[in-house]
C-alpha positions as CSV (number, residue, x, y, z in Angstrom):
1,X,-62.4,30.0,53.7
2,X,-66.2,31.5,53.3
3,X,-68.5,31.8,50.5
4,X,-72.3,32.5,50.4
5,X,-75.6,30.7,48.6
6,X,-77.6,33.1,46.8
7,X,-80.0,32.6,50.1
8,X,-77.4,33.5,52.6
9,X,-75.8,31.0,54.2
10,X,-72.3,30.5,54.1
11,X,-70.4,27.7,53.4
12,X,-67.2,26.2,54.5
13,X,-64.6,25.3,52.4
14,X,-62.1,23.8,54.8
15,X,-57.9,22.5,53.1
16,X,-57.8,18.5,54.7
17,X,-54.4,18.3,52.5
18,X,-53.1,16.2,50.2
19,X,-55.9,18.0,47.9
20,X,-59.3,17.0,49.5
21,X,-61.5,19.7,50.6
22,X,-64.6,19.8,52.8
23,X,-67.4,21.9,51.6
24,X,-70.2,22.2,54.9
25,X,-72.7,24.2,56.0
26,X,-76.3,24.8,56.5
27,X,-78.5,23.3,53.5
28,X,-82.5,22.6,54.1
29,X,-81.2,19.9,51.5
30,X,-79.8,19.0,49.0
31,X,-78.9,17.0,45.7
32,X,-76.9,14.1,45.4
33,X,-77.0,12.1,41.5
34,X,-74.6,9.1,41.0
35,X,-74.2,6.4,38.7
36,X,-74.0,2.9,39.0
37,X,-70.1,3.3,40.7
38,X,-70.1,6.9,41.7
39,X,-70.9,10.6,43.2
40,X,-71.3,12.7,40.2
41,X,-73.4,15.7,41.8
42,X,-73.4,17.8,45.1
43,X,-76.0,20.9,45.1
44,X,-76.4,22.0,48.2
45,X,-79.7,24.5,49.1
46,X,-78.8,28.0,47.2
47,X,-75.3,26.3,46.0
48,X,-72.9,25.5,45.1
49,X,-73.4,22.3,43.2
50,X,-70.3,20.6,42.8
51,X,-70.1,17.7,40.1
52,X,-66.9,15.5,39.2
53,X,-65.1,17.1,36.6
54,X,-66.1,20.9,37.6
55,X,-64.6,23.3,39.9
56,X,-63.8,24.2,43.0
57,X,-62.8,28.0,43.2
58,X,-60.4,28.2,47.0
59,X,-59.1,31.9,48.2
60,X,-58.5,33.7,45.4
61,X,-57.8,31.9,42.9
62,X,-59.1,32.5,39.4
63,X,-58.0,29.6,37.9
64,X,-60.8,26.7,39.5
65,X,-59.3,23.1,41.0
66,X,-60.9,20.3,39.2
67,X,-63.2,17.8,41.5
68,X,-61.8,13.7,40.9
69,X,-64.3,12.6,43.4
70,X,-67.6,13.8,45.5
71,X,-67.6,11.9,48.9
72,X,-71.1,12.9,50.8
73,X,-70.9,12.7,54.6
74,X,-73.9,11.7,56.8
75,X,-75.2,15.0,58.8
76,X,-77.8,16.4,61.2
77,X,-81.0,17.8,59.8
78,X,-80.5,21.0,57.9
79,X,-76.7,20.7,57.4
80,X,-75.1,19.2,54.0
81,X,-71.4,18.7,54.0
82,X,-69.2,16.8,51.4
83,X,-66.2,15.8,50.7
84,X,-64.6,17.1,47.8
85,X,-61.1,15.2,45.6
86,X,-59.3,17.1,43.8
87,X,-57.4,16.4,40.6
88,X,-54.5,17.8,40.6
89,X,-53.7,15.5,44.1
90,X,-55.9,12.5,43.9
91,X,-53.5,9.8,43.6
92,X,-51.9,11.6,47.3
93,X,-54.8,9.8,49.7
94,X,-52.6,10.8,53.1
95,X,-56.2,12.5,54.2
96,X,-57.7,8.7,54.6
């Protein structure tokens, strides 16, 4: 599934199974916030902004999946990528 940032850049959401999604796409920069234990927010340039406890909307669903965990991944310059674990399936880590 693709979504578009406010600047027209495409972000791809891939369902990896087991409550795991990867969101990635072109982004000149991104912001990350964390506490002493884990990443709590990941914000692409122009969106989407994702945060633990927030919702990830996938497909035509009007109800978002609750974000349990965010795992930023190293990428080349000009690209952002984050793995998103949703609450409903956070216990199923078979994708790891």
